[in-house]
Backbone as a printed PyTorch tensor [residue, N CA C, xyz], in Angstrom:
tensor([[[  0.8150,  -1.2240,  -0.0070],
         [ -0.0880,   0.0820,   0.3570],
         [  0.6010,   1.2650,   0.1720]],

        [[  0.5430,   2.2930,  -0.7190],
         [  1.1520,   3.5680,  -0.9180],
         [  0.7900,   4.0710,   0.6150]],

        [[  2.0240,   4.3800,   1.0780],
         [  1.6140,   5.1740,   2.3860],
         [  1.2210,   6.2670,   2.6890]],

        [[  1.9360,   7.2990,   1.5020],
         [  1.7880,   8.5610,   1.3650],
         [ -0.1000,   8.6990,   0.7030]],

        [[ -0.2410,   7.4800,   0.1820],
         [ -1.7540,   7.9630,  -0.3650],
         [ -2.5450,   7.4720,   1.0760]],

        [[ -2.2470,   6.2690,   1.4940],
         [ -3.0680,   6.4830,   2.8050],
         [ -3.3060,   7.5520,   4.0530]],

        [[ -2.1940,   8.7890,   4.0020],
         [ -1.8800,   9.3280,   4.5310],
         [ -3.0510,  10.3410,   4.4140]],

        [[ -3.1480,  10.9000,   3.5380],
         [ -3.8830,  11.1730,   2.8560],
         [ -5.4130,  11.1350,   2.7810]],

        [[ -5.4200,   9.6590,   2.6650],
         [ -6.9350,   9.2740,   2.5820],
         [ -7.3600,   9.7340,   4.1930]],

        [[ -6.5920,   9.3740,   5.3320],
         [ -6.7000,   9.0860,   6.5610],
         [ -6.8220,  10.8840,   7.0890]],

        [[ -6.3130,  11.9420,   6.5690],
         [ -6.6660,  13.2290,   7.0580],
         [ -7.6250,  14.2760,   6.6790]],

        [[ -8.0730,  13.6590,   5.7250],
         [ -9.3650,  13.5830,   4.5600],
         [-10.4830,  13.4050,   5.6140]],

        [[-10.5720,  12.0840,   6.0190],
         [-11.5030,  11.4920,   6.8440],
         [-11.3820,  11.8000,   8.2220]],

        [[-10.4300,  12.4820,   8.6690],
         [-10.1890,  12.8890,  10.1760],
         [-11.1440,  14.5250,  10.1680]],

        [[-10.8480,  15.0910,   9.1750],
         [-10.9860,  16.3080,   8.8870],
         [-12.4650,  16.7260,   8.8600]],

        [[-13.2180,  15.6620,   8.1210],
         [-14.0420,  15.2520,   7.9080],
         [-15.2060,  15.1090,   9.3180]],

        [[-14.2270,  14.1460,   9.9010],
         [-15.1540,  13.8760,  11.2960],
         [-14.8300,  14.8930,  12.1960]],

        [[-13.9620,  15.9250,  12.0350],
         [-13.9260,  16.8310,  12.9180],
         [-15.2550,  17.8430,  12.8480]],

        [[-14.8850,  18.3050,  11.4680],
         [-15.9130,  19.2660,  11.4650],
         [-17.2630,  19.2350,  11.2800]],

        [[-18.0510,  17.3830,  11.0000],
         [-19.0680,  17.5590,  11.6400],
         [-19.2740,  17.1030,  12.9350]],

        [[-18.4440,  17.0320,  13.9340],
         [-18.6930,  17.0690,  15.2040],
         [-18.6790,  18.1990,  16.1120]],

        [[-18.0930,  19.0670,  15.2530],
         [-18.1990,  20.8630,  15.4780],
         [-19.3920,  21.2770,  15.0130]],

        [[-19.6660,  21.4460,  14.4970],
         [-21.1170,  21.9750,  13.5010],
         [-22.1240,  20.7060,  14.8250]],

        [[-22.2210,  19.9390,  15.0930],
         [-22.9020,  19.2940,  15.9390],
         [-22.9570,  19.7480,  17.1640]],

        [[-21.9810,  20.3960,  17.8460],
         [-21.5240,  20.8920,  18.8900],
         [-22.3500,  22.1310,  18.5740]],

        [[-22.2480,  22.9680,  17.4400],
         [-22.4920,  24.2920,  17.3970],
         [-24.0460,  24.5330,  17.7080]],

        [[-24.3680,  22.8960,  16.8910],
         [-25.9980,  23.3050,  16.7220],
         [-26.4090,  22.9660,  18.1920]],

        [[-25.9960,  21.9140,  18.8970],
         [-26.6450,  21.9820,  20.2580],
         [-26.8800,  22.9450,  21.5320]],

        [[-25.5070,  23.6750,  20.9530],
         [-25.2490,  24.7110,  22.1020],
         [-26.3610,  25.9810,  21.5890]],

        [[-26.6790,  26.2580,  20.5830],
         [-27.8330,  27.2670,  19.7350],
         [-28.9500,  26.6950,  20.2550]],

        [[-29.6340,  25.6910,  20.5570],
         [-30.3670,  24.9730,  20.9110],
         [-30.6030,  25.7680,  22.1270]],

        [[-29.7120,  25.2050,  23.0120],
         [-29.6350,  25.2280,  24.2580],
         [-29.7050,  26.7550,  24.7030]],

        [[-29.2640,  27.0840,  23.8890],
         [-29.4690,  28.8020,  24.5490],
         [-30.8840,  29.1690,  24.0430]],

        [[-30.9990,  28.6130,  22.8860],
         [-32.8400,  29.6650,  22.8180],
         [-33.3290,  28.9760,  23.3730]],

        [[-33.6910,  27.8190,  24.2860],
         [-34.6460,  27.2490,  24.9730],
         [-34.2320,  27.8710,  26.1220]],

        [[-33.1330,  28.4400,  26.7400],
         [-33.0050,  28.5960,  28.3290],
         [-33.2100,  30.7110,  28.3710]],

        [[-32.9350,  30.7940,  27.0880],
         [-33.5010,  32.2820,  26.6580],
         [-35.1270,  32.6800,  27.0380]],

        [[-35.5920,  31.7070,  26.4550],
         [-37.1460,  31.7150,  26.1540],
         [-37.9960,  31.3360,  27.4810]],

        [[-37.1570,  29.9810,  28.7450],
         [-37.9300,  29.7340,  29.3150],
         [-37.9630,  30.6800,  30.4950]],

        [[-39.3710,  30.6930,  31.1030],
         [-39.7620,  31.9750,  32.1880],
         [-40.2950,  30.7820,  33.4830]],

        [[-40.0790,  30.8370,  34.9420],
         [-41.3320,  30.0750,  35.4730],
         [-42.0470,  30.8900,  35.6280]],

        [[-43.4160,  30.1640,  35.6290],
         [-44.4790,  30.6510,  36.1150],
         [-44.5760,  30.7030,  37.2900]],

        [[-45.6580,  31.8110,  37.4600],
         [-45.4770,  32.3450,  39.2930],
         [-47.2150,  32.4270,  39.2570]],

        [[-47.7210,  32.0170,  40.4040],
         [-49.3030,  31.8670,  40.7110],
         [-50.1070,  33.5600,  40.5190]],

        [[-51.2410,  33.2440,  39.7620],
         [-51.3220,  35.0960,  40.0490],
         [-52.1650,  34.9600,  41.5440]],

        [[-51.2330,  36.2230,  42.0530],
         [-51.4880,  36.3750,  43.3960],
         [-52.7480,  36.9880,  43.8340]],

        [[-53.0610,  38.1380,  43.0290],
         [-54.6040,  38.8360,  42.8700],
         [-55.9980,  37.5690,  43.3990]],

        [[-55.4240,  36.0450,  43.0640],
         [-56.6690,  35.2180,  42.5080],
         [-56.4410,  34.3640,  44.6000]],

        [[-55.5970,  34.9070,  44.9730],
         [-55.1630,  33.8830,  46.5690],
         [-55.9400,  35.0410,  47.9790]],

        [[-56.9070,  34.1850,  48.3770],
         [-57.3940,  34.5780,  49.6330],
         [-56.6940,  34.6960,  50.8640]],

        [[-56.3170,  36.0220,  51.3240],
         [-55.3130,  35.7310,  52.8050],
         [-56.5780,  35.4550,  53.9380]],

        [[-56.1700,  34.7430,  54.5960],
         [-57.0260,  34.8890,  56.4850],
         [-57.1480,  35.8950,  56.8150]],

        [[-58.0960,  35.9930,  57.4320],
         [-58.6200,  37.4710,  58.4450],
         [-58.0490,  37.4800,  59.2470]],

        [[-57.0290,  38.2870,  60.3400],
         [-56.4530,  38.1740,  60.9660],
         [-57.2550,  38.5130,  62.4040]],

        [[-56.5310,  37.9840,  63.4880],
         [-57.1840,  38.4430,  64.6770],
         [-57.3910,  39.6470,  64.9030]],

        [[-58.5370,  40.5860,  65.5810],
         [-58.3890,  41.8860,  66.0000],
         [-57.5670,  41.7940,  67.6730]],

        [[-56.7280,  42.5130,  67.9920],
         [-55.6310,  42.3360,  69.1970],
         [-56.2850,  43.7990,  69.3880]],

        [[-56.6780,  43.5660,  71.0150],
         [-56.3610,  45.1640,  71.6100],
         [-55.9290,  45.1850,  72.7270]],

        [[-54.8260,  46.1470,  72.5680],
         [-53.2380,  46.0330,  73.4810],
         [-54.3900,  46.7510,  74.8740]],

        [[-53.4380,  46.6120,  76.0990],
         [-53.9870,  47.2560,  77.1850],
         [-53.4200,  48.8590,  77.2070]],

        [[-54.3840,  49.5080,  77.9520],
         [-54.1310,  50.9650,  77.6410],
         [-52.8160,  50.9920,  79.0170]],

        [[-52.3630,  51.5980,  78.4780],
         [-50.8110,  52.3290,  79.4710],
         [-50.9330,  53.1340,  80.1450]],

        [[-50.5610,  52.7190,  81.5580],
         [-50.3830,  54.0600,  82.9070],
         [-49.9440,  55.1140,  82.7040]],

        [[-50.1250,  56.1690,  83.2390],
         [-49.9330,  57.7470,  82.4890],
         [-48.7430,  57.9990,  83.3940]],

        [[-47.7100,  57.9760,  82.8800],
         [-46.3590,  58.1080,  83.6850],
         [-46.2350,  59.6300,  83.7060]],

        [[-46.6170,  60.3920,  83.6040],
         [-46.7110,  62.0350,  83.9840],
         [-46.5590,  61.9260,  85.5500]],

        [[-45.4450,  62.6340,  85.6890],
         [-45.2520,  62.4710,  87.6350],
         [-46.2820,  63.2790,  88.3380]],

        [[-46.7200,  64.2620,  87.4110],
         [-47.4200,  65.2960,  88.0550],
         [-48.8160,  65.0970,  87.8340]],

        [[-49.5040,  63.8750,  87.1840],
         [-51.1210,  63.7030,  87.1250],
         [-51.9170,  63.7280,  88.1320]],

        [[-53.0520,  64.5440,  88.1690],
         [-53.5790,  64.7120,  88.8830],
         [-54.6970,  63.2570,  89.6350]],

        [[-54.7300,  62.7150,  88.4480],
         [-55.3130,  61.0370,  88.7750],
         [-54.2100,  60.5660,  88.7290]],

        [[-53.5750,  60.2450,  90.4420],
         [-52.5740,  59.5020,  90.8980],
         [-53.3090,  58.0860,  92.0260]],

        [[-53.1020,  57.0970,  92.1070],
         [-53.6620,  56.4180,  92.7750],
         [-52.7380,  56.2870,  93.8090]],

        [[-52.7980,  56.2110,  95.1110],
         [-52.0890,  56.0380,  96.1570],
         [-52.2300,  56.6820,  97.4700]],

        [[-51.2980,  56.6950,  98.1970],
         [-51.1190,  57.7500,  99.4250],
         [-51.9090,  59.5050,  99.2850]],

        [[-53.0480,  59.6660, 100.4130],
         [-53.2580,  60.9440,  99.5310],
         [-53.2070,  61.4410, 100.9170]],

        [[-52.5450,  62.8840, 101.3260],
         [-52.2990,  64.1900, 101.5940],
         [-53.1130,  63.9920, 102.6880]],

        [[-52.4720,  64.3480, 104.1110],
         [-52.6440,  64.2140, 105.2140],
         [-53.4710,  66.1700, 105.5420]],

        [[-54.7930,  66.2530, 104.9930],
         [-55.0950,  67.6270, 105.2240],
         [-54.8360,  68.4780, 106.5000]],

        [[-54.8150,  67.9920, 107.1500],
         [-54.3410,  68.5170, 108.9410],
         [-53.1350,  69.1230, 109.0590]],

        [[-52.4010,  68.5680, 108.2980],
         [-50.6120,  69.1830, 107.6990],
         [-50.8510,  70.4760, 106.8530]],

        [[-52.1880,  70.5130, 106.1680],
         [-51.4490,  71.6870, 105.3800],
         [-51.3370,  71.3890, 104.1660]],

        [[-51.0500,  69.8600, 103.7370],
         [-50.2300,  69.4730, 102.7520],
         [-51.6440,  69.4090, 101.8210]],

        [[-51.1710,  70.3540, 100.3600],
         [-52.3800,  70.2050,  99.3970],
         [-51.7900,  69.5380,  98.0760]],

        [[-52.6500,  69.1080,  96.9220],
         [-52.5870,  68.1860,  95.9330],
         [-52.1600,  69.3320,  94.8630]],

        [[-51.2500,  68.9650,  93.8700],
         [-50.9300,  69.8020,  92.9200],
         [-52.8280,  69.7490,  92.1470]],

        [[-52.6480,  71.0170,  91.7190],
         [-54.3510,  71.0340,  91.0130],
         [-54.3720,  70.6510,  89.5960]],

        [[-53.1600,  71.1460,  88.8500],
         [-52.9830,  70.5510,  87.2020],
         [-51.5480,  71.6510,  86.9680]],

        [[-51.6700,  72.1090,  85.2390],
         [-50.5230,  72.8060,  85.1390],
         [-50.1070,  74.0000,  85.3920]],

        [[-50.6390,  74.3150,  85.9720],
         [-50.3310,  75.9970,  86.4280],
         [-49.4880,  75.6210,  87.9200]],

        [[-49.9940,  74.2840,  88.2960],
         [-49.1110,  74.3930,  89.6590],
         [-48.0220,  73.6670,  89.4010]],

        [[-47.6220,  73.1170,  88.2420],
         [-46.8990,  72.1100,  88.1400],
         [-45.6490,  73.3780,  87.4810]],

        [[-46.3220,  74.0140,  86.6400],
         [-45.4800,  75.3900,  86.4720],
         [-44.6150,  76.0550,  87.2240]],

        [[-45.7770,  76.0830,  88.1700],
         [-45.5340,  77.2030,  89.1380],
         [-44.5280,  76.1750,  90.2870]],

        [[-44.0930,  75.0410,  90.0380],
         [-42.8350,  74.4780,  90.8410],
         [-42.3180,  74.8110,  90.5570]],

        [[-41.9430,  74.4110,  89.2330],
         [-40.6740,  74.7870,  88.3790],
         [-39.8270,  76.0080,  88.3290]],

        [[-41.0400,  76.5510,  88.3490],
         [-40.2500,  78.2990,  88.1700],
         [-39.9880,  78.5550,  89.6510]],

        [[-40.5910,  77.9800,  90.7880],
         [-40.0530,  78.5790,  91.9970],
         [-38.9300,  77.8510,  92.3590]],

        [[-38.6760,  76.2180,  91.7270],
         [-37.5840,  75.6300,  92.0530],
         [-36.2990,  76.3330,  91.9980]],

        [[-36.5090,  76.7290,  90.1590],
         [-35.7970,  77.1140,  89.3420],
         [-35.1770,  78.6150,  89.6410]],

        [[-35.8320,  79.3000,  90.5740],
         [-35.2170,  80.6310,  91.1960],
         [-34.7330,  80.1680,  91.9030]],

        [[-34.9780,  79.2090,  92.6010],
         [-34.0020,  79.1420,  94.0530],
         [-32.6590,  79.1440,  94.0040]],

        [[-32.5470,  77.8330,  93.1810],
         [-31.1550,  77.0430,  92.7620],
         [-30.2470,  78.1160,  91.6960]],

        [[-31.4100,  79.2240,  91.1520],
         [-30.2440,  80.4790,  90.4610],
         [-29.6630,  81.3340,  91.0830]],

        [[-30.4560,  81.1870,  92.6030],
         [-30.1390,  82.1190,  93.0290],
         [-29.1890,  82.0420,  94.1670]],

        [[-28.3730,  80.6900,  93.8820],
         [-27.1490,  80.1690,  94.4680],
         [-26.0840,  79.8530,  93.4700]],

        [[-26.5000,  80.1710,  92.8080],
         [-25.3040,  80.5310,  91.4720],
         [-23.9870,  81.5380,  92.4200]],

        [[-22.9150,  80.9790,  92.3260],
         [-21.5060,  81.7690,  92.1340],
         [-21.5940,  82.8430,  93.7310]],

        [[-22.3850,  81.6580,  94.5940],
         [-22.2510,  82.7560,  96.4160],
         [-21.3200,  81.9740,  96.9620]],

        [[-20.8800,  82.8070,  97.9450],
         [-19.8910,  82.1150,  99.2890],
         [-20.9060,  81.6590, 100.4660]],

        [[-20.6840,  80.0570, 100.3100],
         [-22.0790,  80.0530, 101.5930],
         [-21.0750,  80.0870, 102.8290]],

        [[-19.7700,  80.6950, 102.9770],
         [-19.3180,  80.4930, 104.3120],
         [-19.3600,  82.2560, 104.3980]],

        [[-19.7170,  83.1220, 104.1040],
         [-20.0250,  84.3500, 104.2620],
         [-21.2510,  85.0220, 104.8950]],

        [[-20.9950,  85.6530, 105.9460],
         [-22.5670,  86.4270, 106.6720],
         [-23.4070,  87.1820, 105.9200]],

        [[-22.4590,  87.2020, 104.8190],
         [-23.7450,  88.0500, 103.8140],
         [-24.8150,  87.3750, 102.9740]],

        [[-24.4220,  85.8950, 102.8620],
         [-24.7980,  85.0970, 102.1540],
         [-25.9810,  84.6900, 102.7940]],

        [[-25.6370,  84.6570, 104.5300],
         [-26.4350,  83.7550, 105.1850],
         [-27.6840,  84.7130, 105.5280]],

        [[-27.2180,  86.2280, 105.5090],
         [-28.2270,  87.1030, 105.9690],
         [-29.2770,  87.8710, 104.8470]],

        [[-29.0850,  87.3030, 103.7910],
         [-29.7770,  87.6920, 102.4320],
         [-31.6300,  86.7660, 102.9620]],

        [[-32.3700,  88.1490, 102.8560],
         [-33.5490,  87.5140, 103.0030],
         [-34.2290,  86.7630, 102.0250]],

        [[-33.4820,  86.9600, 100.7580],
         [-34.1840,  86.4950,  99.2110],
         [-34.0970,  84.9310,  99.1340]],

        [[-33.4410,  84.6020, 100.4760],
         [-33.2620,  83.1250, 100.1370],
         [-34.1410,  82.6060, 101.1830]],

        [[-34.3720,  83.2360, 102.1370],
         [-35.1810,  82.9790, 103.3570],
         [-36.8600,  82.3780, 102.8770]],

        [[-37.1070,  83.3900, 101.9850],
         [-38.3300,  82.6940, 101.4530],
         [-38.6060,  81.7640, 100.8540]],

        [[-37.8420,  80.7240, 100.9260],
         [-38.0620,  79.1250, 100.1840],
         [-38.7950,  78.6160, 101.1950]],

        [[-38.4240,  78.8150, 102.4650],
         [-38.4130,  78.6940, 103.6880],
         [-39.9050,  78.6400, 104.8690]],

        [[-40.3310,  77.6910, 105.2470],
         [-41.5490,  77.8930, 105.8830],
         [-41.3680,  78.8400, 107.1310]],

        [[-40.2000,  78.8900, 107.8800],
         [-39.8600,  79.3140, 109.2360],
         [-38.4100,  79.6770, 109.0780]],

        [[-37.5030,  79.9530, 110.2060],
         [-36.3150,  80.2430, 110.4810],
         [-35.5580,  79.1060, 110.3500]],

        [[-36.1310,  78.0610, 111.2360],
         [-34.9950,  76.9750, 111.5610],
         [-35.2220,  76.4120, 110.5340]],

        [[-35.9330,  75.6800, 109.3720],
         [-35.4140,  75.6330, 108.1520],
         [-34.6570,  75.6510, 107.1300]],

        [[-34.2700,  76.9560, 107.5390],
         [-33.5130,  77.9570, 106.3550],
         [-32.4550,  77.5410, 107.1410]],

        [[-32.2280,  77.5370, 108.3390],
         [-30.3880,  77.3900, 109.4030],
         [-30.0450,  75.7300, 108.9800]],

        [[-31.2040,  75.2950, 109.1220],
         [-30.9800,  73.7690, 109.0290],
         [-30.1880,  73.3370, 107.7850]],

        [[-30.8430,  73.8290, 106.4610],
         [-30.7230,  74.0790, 105.1750],
         [-29.1480,  74.4960, 104.7370]],

        [[-28.9760,  75.8880, 105.2260],
         [-27.7240,  76.3060, 105.2350],
         [-26.9370,  75.6460, 105.2670]],

        [[-26.8230,  75.6000, 107.0030],
         [-25.5970,  74.8480, 107.5850],
         [-25.6550,  73.3810, 106.5030]],

        [[-26.3240,  73.0060, 106.0510],
         [-26.1290,  71.1350, 105.3820],
         [-25.6700,  71.5790, 104.3740]],

        [[-25.8580,  72.4510, 103.5750],
         [-25.3680,  73.2030, 102.1200],
         [-23.9520,  73.5110, 102.5260]],

        [[-24.1190,  74.4230, 103.0470],
         [-22.2030,  75.0180, 103.3340],
         [-21.6500,  73.2360, 103.4900]],

        [[-21.6420,  72.9290, 104.6890],
         [-21.4010,  71.5000, 105.1310],
         [-21.1330,  70.4910, 103.4430]],

        [[-21.8580,  70.4700, 102.4200],
         [-21.5190,  69.3040, 101.7710],
         [-20.8950,  70.0290, 100.6630]],

        [[-20.6190,  71.3800, 100.7770],
         [-19.9280,  72.2090,  99.5350],
         [-18.2710,  72.2940, 100.4210]],

        [[-18.1610,  72.2830, 101.5080],
         [-16.7500,  71.7640, 102.0810],
         [-16.4020,  70.5550, 102.0250]],

        [[-17.7100,  69.8830, 102.2990],
         [-17.0180,  68.4440, 102.3000],
         [-16.7650,  68.1640, 100.5670]],

        [[-17.0150,  68.4260,  99.4300],
         [-16.7710,  68.0330,  98.2640],
         [-15.7950,  68.9570,  97.6380]],

        [[-15.1670,  69.8140,  98.4940],
         [-13.6380,  70.2350,  98.4270],
         [-14.0460,  71.7120,  97.2150]],

        [[-15.1390,  72.1130,  97.3560],
         [-15.7630,  73.4650,  96.5570],
         [-15.1250,  74.6800,  97.1540]],

        [[-14.0790,  75.2520,  96.1460],
         [-12.9920,  76.2570,  96.4740],
         [-14.4130,  77.3230,  97.1200]],

        [[-14.2990,  77.6660,  98.5250],
         [-14.2360,  78.7470,  98.9550],
         [-16.1580,  78.3860,  99.0850]],

        [[-16.6030,  77.2570,  99.0100],
         [-17.7890,  77.3470,  99.4950],
         [-18.6590,  77.9400,  98.3450]],

        [[-18.1250,  78.2610,  97.3260],
         [-18.9540,  79.0480,  95.9300],
         [-19.2840,  77.8250,  94.5190]],

        [[-20.2280,  78.0980,  94.7870],
         [-20.7620,  76.7480,  93.4370],
         [-20.6920,  77.8210,  92.0630]],

        [[-19.9360,  77.9550,  91.4090],
         [-19.9500,  78.6800,  90.1370],
         [-21.0500,  78.1830,  88.9800]],

        [[-21.1390,  77.0140,  89.5800],
         [-22.4530,  76.3030,  88.1080],
         [-23.0980,  75.7620,  89.0150]],

        [[-25.1370,  75.3600,  88.4470],
         [-25.6660,  74.6660,  88.8010],
         [-26.2640,  74.1240,  87.9560]],

        [[-26.6350,  72.7500,  87.8260],
         [-27.5800,  72.0040,  87.0730],
         [-28.8970,  71.3790,  87.6580]],

        [[-29.9660,  71.4760,  87.3230],
         [-31.0600,  70.9850,  87.9470],
         [-31.2490,  69.7870,  86.8510]],

        [[-31.1290,  68.5280,  87.6830],
         [-30.7280,  67.4800,  86.9370],
         [-32.1580,  66.4700,  86.4430]],

        [[-32.9340,  66.5500,  87.5120],
         [-34.0120,  65.8060,  87.5320],
         [-35.6090,  66.5340,  88.5970]],

        [[-36.2280,  66.6760,  88.1800],
         [-37.4970,  67.0280,  88.9340],
         [-38.5790,  65.9950,  89.0280]],

        [[-38.7670,  65.3450,  90.3600],
         [-40.1680,  64.1220,  90.0390],
         [-40.7010,  64.4940,  91.5650]],

        [[-41.9610,  64.0640,  91.2190],
         [-43.0880,  63.5000,  92.3010],
         [-42.9580,  62.3060,  93.0940]],

        [[-42.4610,  62.3750,  94.1010],
         [-42.2810,  61.0480,  94.7660],
         [-44.1160,  60.6650,  95.7090]],

        [[-44.4550,  61.7680,  96.0310],
         [-46.2060,  61.0860,  96.0540],
         [-46.6610,  62.5390,  96.3230]],

        [[-48.1310,  62.4910,  96.2080],
         [-48.8890,  63.6210,  96.1920],
         [-48.6080,  64.8250,  97.6330]],

        [[-48.1080,  66.1370,  96.8220],
         [-47.7120,  67.0340,  97.4230],
         [-46.3910,  67.2480,  97.7130]],

        [[-45.7140,  66.1050,  97.1150],
         [-43.8680,  65.6890,  97.7420],
         [-43.5080,  66.1130,  96.6830]],

        [[-42.3880,  66.6720,  96.5580],
         [-41.3150,  66.7850,  95.2820],
         [-39.7740,  66.0980,  95.3310]],

        [[-39.2260,  65.7410,  94.5590],
         [-37.6870,  65.8250,  94.6490],
         [-36.8570,  66.4490,  93.9810]],

        [[-35.6890,  67.0490,  93.7000],
         [-34.9840,  68.0600,  92.8020],
         [-33.8350,  67.3070,  92.8290]],

        [[-32.9960,  67.0010,  92.4410],
         [-31.3630,  66.5610,  91.8880],
         [-30.6210,  67.6060,  91.1190]],

        [[-30.1030,  68.0470,  92.2230],
         [-29.0450,  69.4860,  91.7440],
         [-27.5970,  68.9860,  91.6940]],

        [[-27.2420,  69.6010,  90.4160],
         [-25.3180,  68.9240,  90.4750],
         [-25.1680,  70.5600,  91.1380]],

        [[-23.9050,  70.0280,  91.6250],
         [-23.1490,  71.9050,  92.3070],
         [-21.5890,  71.3370,  91.2200]],

        [[-21.6800,  72.6940,  90.7940],
         [-19.9680,  72.2860,  90.2270],
         [-19.2660,  73.9880,  90.4940]],

        [[-17.9070,  73.5250,  91.1440],
         [-17.1340,  74.7400,  91.4160],
         [-15.6230,  73.9940,  91.4490]],

        [[-14.8210,  75.0880,  91.8330],
         [-13.1980,  75.3040,  91.2030],
         [-13.1820,  74.0200,  92.8940]],

        [[-11.9490,  73.2240,  92.0760],
         [-11.3640,  72.5250,  93.3050],
         [-10.7730,  72.8880,  94.3100]],

        [[-10.6480,  72.8520,  95.6400],
         [ -9.6060,  73.3530,  96.8100],
         [ -8.7690,  72.8100,  97.0700]],

        [[ -8.2830,  71.8700,  96.3320],
         [ -7.2330,  70.7850,  96.6600],
         [ -6.1200,  70.9630,  96.0750]],

        [[ -5.1550,  71.5340,  96.8500],
         [ -3.8120,  71.3200,  96.4020],
         [ -3.2540,  70.2730,  95.2000]],

        [[ -2.5730,  71.0890,  93.8610],
         [ -2.1190,  70.2960,  92.5930],
         [ -3.4650,  69.6170,  92.3350]],

        [[ -4.6120,  70.2590,  92.1210],
         [ -5.9380,  69.2480,  91.4690],
         [ -6.2240,  70.7640,  90.6590]],

        [[ -6.0680,  71.4620,  89.7880],
         [ -7.1060,  72.2260,  89.1020],
         [ -7.6880,  71.5910,  88.2950]],

        [[ -8.4190,  72.9040,  88.5050],
         [ -9.7410,  72.0370,  87.4570],
         [-10.9800,  72.4340,  88.4040]],

        [[-12.3110,  71.6260,  88.2440],
         [-13.4400,  71.7450,  88.8620],
         [-13.9070,  70.6410,  90.1500]],

        [[-14.8520,  70.1990,  90.7870],
         [-15.3780,  69.4780,  91.2210],
         [-16.4650,  69.8180,  91.0860]],

        [[-17.5550,  68.2350,  91.6860],
         [-18.6450,  68.0890,  91.8820],
         [-18.9970,  67.6770,  92.9840]],

        [[-20.5240,  67.4630,  93.0620],
         [-21.0350,  66.5090,  94.1900],
         [-22.9100,  66.6720,  93.6860]],

        [[-23.5340,  65.8400,  94.3340],
         [-24.7490,  65.9070,  93.3240],
         [-25.5420,  66.2360,  94.7570]],

        [[-26.8240,  66.5700,  95.1620],
         [-27.4580,  66.8430,  96.1890],
         [-28.9420,  66.8750,  95.6750]],

        [[-29.7150,  66.5200,  96.4740],
         [-31.1200,  65.7570,  96.4600],
         [-32.2170,  66.9800,  97.4960]],

        [[-33.0900,  67.1200,  96.8530],
         [-33.8810,  68.2910,  97.7310],
         [-35.0790,  67.9030,  98.0490]],

        [[-35.8240,  68.1120,  99.0460],
         [-37.3750,  67.6450,  99.2460],
         [-37.9340,  68.7870,  99.4040]],

        [[-38.9270,  68.8280,  98.2990],
         [-40.1030,  69.8160,  98.1900],
         [-41.3730,  69.4000,  98.7340]],

        [[-42.1440,  70.0920,  99.7470],
         [-43.5370,  69.9640, 100.2540],
         [-44.5990,  71.1980,  99.4530]],

        [[-45.5400,  71.0410,  99.1110],
         [-46.5910,  71.9700,  99.0090],
         [-47.2570,  72.0370, 100.3450]],

        [[-47.1570,  73.2680, 101.0610],
         [-48.2660,  73.3400, 101.6680],
         [-48.9990,  74.5790, 101.5310]],

        [[-50.7360,  74.5790, 102.0120],
         [-50.7720,  75.9840, 101.9170],
         [-51.2020,  76.9250, 100.1120]],

        [[-51.7440,  75.8570,  99.2870],
         [-51.1450,  76.3770,  98.2040],
         [-49.5270,  76.9680,  97.7400]],

        [[-48.5500,  76.8690,  98.6850],
         [-47.1090,  77.2630,  98.3720],
         [-46.1960,  75.8700,  98.5370]],

        [[-45.1060,  76.0700,  97.7870],
         [-43.9910,  75.1360,  97.7430],
         [-43.1820,  75.5490,  98.2490]],

        [[-42.4310,  74.4560,  99.6990],
         [-41.3390,  75.0730, 100.1520],
         [-40.6150,  74.0670, 100.2160]],

        [[-39.2190,  74.3670, 100.3270],
         [-37.9940,  73.5620, 100.9570],
         [-37.8290,  73.1660, 102.1900]],

        [[-37.8190,  71.7450, 102.4900],
         [-37.9360,  71.3530, 103.4800],
         [-36.5830,  70.4780, 103.6320]],

        [[-35.8310,  70.4250, 104.9500],
         [-34.5600,  70.0420, 104.6150],
         [-34.5830,  69.2950, 105.4990]],

        [[-33.5000,  67.9740, 105.6260],
         [-33.3260,  66.6840, 106.4580],
         [-34.2120,  66.0250, 106.2350]],

        [[-35.0040,  65.8180, 105.2800],
         [-36.2820,  64.5380, 104.8990],
         [-35.5630,  63.5570, 103.5830]],

        [[-34.5760,  64.1160, 103.3700],
         [-33.6460,  63.2800, 101.7810],
         [-33.0430,  62.6420, 102.3370]]])
């Protein structure tokens, strides 16, 4: 057999076989691509669905968190002591105004000074002289214990007003002043809680009960 003729025949057959396979592969890819692009998943028509009716839930009514609400269940004031309840929003505003005015008057005052002690405007927030003397002495001692320089608070911040019970309120105050201790430049502070009571239609500062 002529080897050259045999190789030519083999190469021709091999070429046609590869061409045929390539054509079949391209045809298969085209069919798959066409089917893949045309196919879409079918979803049910949601407009025909009937959803179950959800039950109605009634939530309980939350309690009134206003500390100065008139309708407060609990202990009532002892009228024999002259304690009166807060009648409405005007009384709340009166308490805030009166308490804020008092604490504002303490700013930048020296409490180890006889002039501050004799200031009649400070005594207007106390029912009698004994209450004023007790409060003044306690505040002066607290300023000294907190190392407030010259017992003079440079700034005061009322941090919270709260009603403890009917006709009784508490005020939390932050006192800030220069630090009197050696080698400790800067400021120091302390927190004080005062008690106020409403007697005969007026709010008074009551010392020694907090």
